[in-house]
N, C-alpha and C positions, 0 to 999 in steps of 0.2 A: 492118323497117328504116324503111319509109315511115311506119309508125305512130309509131315513136320520134321521128322528125323532126317529125311533126305534134304529138305530145305536147309535145315540147320547145318548139315554136313557140307552142303554146297556153299553156304555163307562162310563156314570155317575154311574151306578150300580157297575161296576168293580172298579172304583175309590173309591166309598163308601166302598166296601168290603176291599179294600187295606188299607184305612184309619182306618177302624174298627180293622183290624188285627194289624196295627201299634199301635193303642191305647191299644189293648189287650196285646201286647208284651212289651209295654212301661214300665209298672210297674215292669215286670220281669227284664228288662234291668237295670232299676234304682236300683232295689234290688241287682242285681249282681254287679253293679258298687259300691254301698254303701258297700257291703260285701268286695269287693277288697280293698277299701279305709280303712275299719276297720281292716282288716288283716294286711295291710301294717303299719298302726299306731301301732298295737300290736307288730309287729316286731321291729319297731323303739324303742318302750318303752323297749323291752327286750334288745336290743342292747345298749341303754343308760344305763340300769342297769348293763350290762356287763362292760361298760366303767367306771362306778362308782366303781365297784369292782376292776377293773384293776388299777385305780388311787389309791385306798386304799392300794392295794398290793405294788404299787410302792412307796407310801409314807412310808410304813412300812420298805421296803428295804432301803430307803434313811435314815430313822431314825436309823436303825441297822448299816448302814455304818458309820454314824456320831458318834454313840456310840463307835464303834470299833476304830475309829480314835482317840477319846478321850482316850480310854484305851492305845493306842500306845503312845500318848503324855505323859500320866501319867507314863507309864513304862519307857519311855526314861528319864523322870525326876528322877526316882529312880536309874538309872544307876550310877549317881554321888554319891549315898549314899551306894553303895556296899562296903562291908568290905573285900571281897576277890574275886579272879578270878572265883570261883565256882558260887557265887551269880550272878556275872556279866554274865556268860555264860547262866545261867538259865533264866535270864531276857532277854537276847538277843534271845534265842530260843522262848520265849513267844512272844516277839515283832515280830519275824519272822513269827510265827504262826498267829498272829493277822493280819499282813500285807497280808499273803496269803488268809486268810479268807475275808479280805476286797476286794481283787482282785476278788474273787468269787462273793461276794455280789454286787460289782460294775457291773460285767458282767450280773448278773441276773437283776439288776436295769435297765441297758441299754436295755436288752431284753424286759422288761415290758414297757419301754417307746416306743419301736418300736410297740408293740402290741397296745398300746394306740393310736398311730398315725393311725394305720390301722383301728381300731374301729371307730375313729373320721371320717375317710374318708368314712367308710361304712354307718355311720349315715347320712352324707351329701348326699350320693348317694340315700339312702332310702328316705330321705326327698324330694329330687327332684322327685323320682318316685311317691311318695304320691301326690305331687303337680300335676303331670301329670294325675294320676288317678282321682284326684278331678276335674281337668279341664274336663276330659272325662265325669264324672258324671254330671257336670254342663251343658255340651253340650247336653247330652241325655235328661236332664230335660227340657232344653230350646226347643229342637226339639219337645218333647212331648207336651209342652204347645202350640207351634205354630200349631200343628196338631189338637188340640182341637178347 
């Protein structure tokens, strides 16, 4: 009978030691989880800034494309005003150059749009990961509170 009481006391002391260790490690686990969430949020902010910059670049390319298109339209209108074949050929070469430049700009613009799509997907994945980290942090905090 005395042995069972001592054994029960020993088990209680072991459980108490285990709970004290858990309480001691709890704040470190919470701090680590908070740090992970904070780092992930910083990465999201940096990725969103990259997205903003990519969108600005794409808008500039689109504007440049539209301006070149207008140049082509203006030059085509001048074709009817040419006084000789030489002027006509010069304008046709200029139009051809603008059209080639527009093809290049359009290709760059489409590449930027693909980058934007990739960055948007990355932001979405990062936000999901942050949500998972936040859930883990909440779980750690809840478990810590239950042990107190």
